[in-house]
N, C-alpha and C positions, 0 to 999 in steps of 0.2 A: 456730379454723381457718377458712380461707376456701375456699368451694366455688363452682364454676360448675356449674349444674345444668340438665338438660332434664327437663321434666315434661309430663304430658298431662292434660287435663280430661275431663269426662264427654262432651263433644261432640267428642272426639278432636282437639282443637286443641293444638298443641305450644306450651309456654311455656318460656322460658329466662331465666336470671338469675344473680345472684350473691348469696351469703348468708354471714354470719359466724356459725357455730355450732360447738359443741364436738364434735359427732359426726354421722355419717350418720343415726343414729336421730333426733337433733334436727332435722336437715334434713327427714327424712320427716314428722315431726310438724308442722313449720311448713308444709310444703306441703299436708299433709292438712287443716290448718285453713283452707286456701284452696281446698279441693276439688280439689287437684291430686295427681297420682300420679307419683312419681319414675321416670324412665326410666333416666337415668344421671347421674353427677356426677363432677367432677374436682377433687381437692384442689389448690388454687393454691399457688404458692410463697409462703410466709409472709414472705420477705424483701422481697417487692415492696412498694414504698412507695406509699401513696395509691391503694389498689386500687379505690376507688369513683370515681376521677377520670374514667375512660373517655376518655382522650385529652385534647385541649386544651379549654380553657374554652369554654363556649357563648357565642356572640356576643350582644351586647346585643339585637339584633332578635329572636333566638330566645328570650332570657330574657323580653323584653316579651310575646311571643306566649304563652309558657307561663304567665307570671304572670297575664295577662289571662284566659286560659281557666280557670285555677284559681280566680281571683276570681269569675268568672261562676258556676261550680259552687258555690262556698261561699256566695255571696250568694243563691243560689236555695234554700239550706237543706240542701244535700247535706253530709254529714259529711266530715271531712278524709280518712279512709280511703277512703270511697266515691268521693270526688272524684279521689284519686290513682289508684284502679282505673280510673276513666273515662279519665283522661289516659293511662294505660298502654295501654288498648285503642285509643285514638285516635292514639297516637304511631306515626309511620312511621320515625323516626330511631332506630336501634338503640342508640346510646350513651345517648340520652335515655331510652329505654324501659328499658334495664338499670339506669340510675341511679334511675329512679322505682320499679322493682321492688325494688331494694335499700332504698330509702327506706320502701316499704310493709312490707317484711319487718322492718325495724328497728322500725317503729311497732307491728307485731303482736307483737314481742318485748318490748314495754313501754317502749320508749325514747320520749322526748319528740320532738316534731316537729323542734325545733332539733337535737337529737342525731342524729336520723335523716338530716337533710340536711347536717349540718356537715362530713361527710367527702367529699361528692361535689362536683362542679363544675358542677352545674346552674345555680346562682346565684352571683353575686359575694358576697364576704364581707359587704358592706354590706347586701345584700338578706337574707342569712341573719340578720344582727343585727336587722333590722326584724321578721323572723319570730319571732326569740327574744323580743323585746320584746312583740310582740303576743300570743304564747302565754303569756308570764308575766303580762301585765296583763289577759288575758281579752278583748282587743280585736284578735284576729288579723286580721279583715277590714279594719279601719281601718288597721292597721299595713301590711298588704299593699297597700292603696291608696296609702299613703305611699311604699312601696317602688316601686310602679309609676310614680308621679310622679317619683321620684328617677331611675329608669332612663330615663324619657322625657327628663329634663333632661340626663342623661349622653349619650344618643344625639344630642340637639340640639347639645350641645357638641362631640362628635366630628365631626358633619357640618359645623359651622362651622369647625373647625380644618382639616378636609380641604379645604373650599372655599378657605380662606385660603392654604393651601399650594399649591393647584392654580394659582392665578393667577400667582405668580412662575415656576413651572415652565413654564407655558404661554407666558409672555412670553419666556423664555429660548429655548424651542424655536422660536418664530416669529421672534424677533429675530435 
């Protein structure tokens, strides 16, 4: 079952997010493991498709920024879970924050990193595959660097296509 929850920590800071658990008791246990206490929760419609998508896909610029920040944290020796917690704290985008929280909770439930991110739309499918390969091979940082390079090339290609399309439009408007 899928729940939306509101919780509070010891510093009286409110935390919200989504979680897939079998019962409210499991929800409370999962939150307690993160030193959070349940305020309230809402059972979501189980018929909703892709509940971790949080709207439309994140643009390439935002994916690049998130991947860059995550890579910096991992390269400095911070664990995957701690790095995601840091990204959550630093995130101002609600959709991104909720998706990262759902990813963190899935990891805490014992899922692999790829399984934890596979249902959300934080990253494109290609980046998810890079992460899966890196996790499987034991070279996550290297694979994430490759994913970052891939996204940069995608961004450059998009920019080139936009510029190529602007010129004919510009000449039609002026002509």
